[in-house]
N, C-alpha and C positions, 0 to 999 in steps of 0.2 A: 438405096433405104436406108431410117434413122437406124442407126447401130444397134440401140436399145429396144427398140421394135423386134430388130431382123436375131436378137438375142433370146428375143418372149416366144419369138415362130418356133426357132431353134427348139427351145425346153418343150414346148406344146405340141409341136410333131415327132417326141420320142413317146408319147403316151396316145392311145389310143382315147374316144372322144366319151365313151364310157365304162361302166362294167369293170373299170379298176379295180383288180386287188390292193389289203388292208396295206401290204410295203410298198405298190406303186402308188397310194396315195402318199404316202410317208416322201419316197422317195421324190416328188412330184414336187412335193411341198418343200421339203430341203431344200431343191434346186429352186423355186419362185424364191423363196424365202433369201437366200442367198444372190439373188438377182435382182432383190428391189435392195438391196444394202450396198449394192455396187452401183447404183444409180446417181450420176451427179447432176447438179442442176441445169447444167449446162448440156447435157446431153437429153433433155425431157425434149421430144418431138414437137414440132409445132401445130397450131388448130388447121392448119392446112392438112399434115402427114397423118393425122387421127383420123381427118375423116376419110383421109383414102385407104388406110389402115381400115377401117369400120368397111367401107367400101369393098376391099377384098378378103377381108378375115374378120366378117362382124359376129361369127359364131366365141372368135374369142375373147371379146371384146368384155365376155360376164363373168370372168375369174376378180374376184375380191381382189388377188394382189393386183391386180392391174388394171383394177379401177381405182384402188387409193393409190398405186403407186406415179399412174398415168394422167388416166382422166381425169381424176379429180384436182391435181397442180394444173393440167391443162388450161381446166375449164372455169378454174379459180383466178388465173392471170388473164385470162379473157374478160372474167366478169369486172375485176379490178377494177379497168380499163374500160368500163362500160361501156362493153361489147357485149351483143346479146346470143352468135355466135356457138358461143361455149352450153349456153343453155338450150339453144335448138339442139346441139349434138343429144346434150343429154334424153331430148323429148325424141330426138333420132333413132334411139338403141329400142327404144320401144315395139318397133316395127316388126311385126312375125311373132313378138311374146307378149302378146296381149295377157297373158300369168302372171308378170313382172307389175302391172297396175300398179299393185296396189301392196306391192314386196316391197319388205324394206333392205332389201339386198341388192336392189334395183341401183343403177347407176345416180339417177335422181335422189333417192331416196339416200343414199348415203354421201351425195353433194350437201343436199341441206342441213345434213347430220353435223358436216365439217366445217360449214358454215355456222351451226350452233342455231339454225332456223332461225337466223334474220328473216328471212324469205322461207314461208314454205311452198309445199309444190305448184298448190293453186295460187298462189303469188306471183311463182314463177311463169306460169302457163298467163296470166291478166300483163305483165311485162314485156312478153315475146311478142301477144296479139294486139299488144297496143300500137306495133311497126307493123306488125306481119297479122295482119287481120284473116288472114284466108290459113295460116300453116296448117296444115291437115292434121301433120303430127299433133300439136299442141293440142289442136283443136278434140283428137281424141281420145288423148288425154284426161282432159276438163271433163270430156263426155262421161267417160269411164268411173273417173273418182265422184262426181256429182252420182250418179247413179249408187254407185256403191254406198255412199253415205245415204240416200234414200231409203235405200234399201233396209237396211243397219238400223235405221230410224224408227220402222216399223215392227222389227224384226220379235217386240216383244208384245202384237196385240195380242190378247186388251190390257192386257197389264200396263202398258203406258208408249210412251214414245221418249225416242233416246234423239239429244242431241250429241252424238259422238259415240262417246260409251257412257253419258252422263244423263238422267232426266233433265226432259225441257221444261223451263221455265216459260212462264205465261211472257216475257221481255224476246224473249229470243223464236215466238214463234213468227212474227212478221218476219225474220231475217228468213228464216229456213221457207217462210212460201214463195220470198224472193229466190231462192235455191230452186224451188222447184220452175218457177217461172225460168232462170236462164237454162234448169235442165230442159225444160219442153223444147225452148228455144234451140239447144244442140241437138236434141233427140233430132225436131220435124227438119233439121238445115241437115244432118249427115243422113239421116233414115238409113242407120243402122239395126236399128229393131223395132217394134213396135211397143213404146215404152205408154200406150193410153192407159191402161191399168196399174199402172203406178203411180202414173200422175194424178190419177183419180183418186188413187187410193191417198197420195200424200194430202190432196187437200181437204176430202171427206175427214182423213182422224188429225189433223194439225190444226184445226179450226173446232172440231171436237175435244180436241182435251186440252186448248186455250180454253172452251166456256166451261168444261169442267174442273180445271184447274181454281177458276174465279168463282166456284161454285161448291167446296170440297165440304161443307158441312148437307148439304142434301144428298149427298150418294157416299155408298159404300167405300168404294171403288170405279176406278175408269168402268172396267166390264158394266157393273150398276148403270153407269150413267148411259152407256151405250145400249142396254137394254131397257131402259125407262124410254129412249128418245129415239127407240127403233131404229138405231142403225147397224146395220146389218154388219157381222164382223166374222172369222174362223181363225181358227189361232193360225200363229204364219207358219208349220208346219206343214199346213195342209192346204195356204192361199199363198202366202208371199214368195211366192219363187218365182219371180217374173223371165225367165229366159225364155 
């Protein structure tokens, strides 16, 4: 086994997985910090070695020291050589870890940050899918990412619609409806959940909000628009929970 990976396993094996005391956490932190300082460029594992490590020691791939010191350099080197194996590896890290799909500490998010968001996660999904349209790791990630985006867009109903963290402009509505189309395609293809209510609500409220924005002088607010046009809604906490 690669020397650096063997040293990492040796450190991790000295500590139980959960429930470490504060002194134990400090000790592990110190040992991993020293380990990273002693890694030489020529000791970084290959892409193949990293994949084999994941297959045997998958749970050890989610420590920030390991992600930043091993995963990111290996993936970045492959990516700089126009490879996609490293990017595919990042998406494979979500297997069995659905909670990480929108987590800033996932290997994918940390990689995007490391490259200065030259590519965001969705752009990376498209790079892989252009070559491997059936890649299930990537399809699943894109499905859950788009679903989260759509759910967040509705969560301030009846106050308005969000595009990320900001309010929606008229010019953004068409693009958002295209996202709904793409999400519907993924939902029907993967059959992971019944997303019909979410999809229908997005289409209904996006179109309503576009019309509201074009006629702002005629209404007090979006709730007033919905009421006067007979469009039914309930506040987010009562209705828009799509699990």
